C-alpha positions in Angstrom: -41.1 26.7 17.0 -38.7 29.0 15.1 -36.0 28.5 17.7 -36.3 24.7 17.3 -36.2 25.0 13.5 -33.1 27.2 13.8 -31.4 24.7 16.0 -32.2 21.9 13.6 -30.9 23.9 10.6 -27.7 24.8 12.5 -27.2 21.2 13.5 -27.6 20.1 9.8 -25.2 22.8 8.6 -22.7 21.8 11.4 -23.0 18.1 10.3 -22.3 19.0 6.7 -19.3 21.2 7.8 -17.9 18.3 9.8 -18.3 16.0 6.9 -16.4 18.4 4.6 -13.6 18.9 7.1 -13.3 15.1 7.5 -13.1 14.7 3.8 -10.6 17.6 3.5 -8.4 16.1 6.2 -8.6 12.7 4.7 -7.6 14.0 1.2 -4.8 16.1 2.8 -3.5 13.0 4.7 -3.7 10.9 1.6 -1.9 13.5 -0.5 
């Protein structure tokens, strides 16, 4: 159970990180 929760949390954090990088790259290209 804890392993599954950890994977879900890591996936959520990874998704947020990807979104931030996408936003950063978009702003960088725009600038």
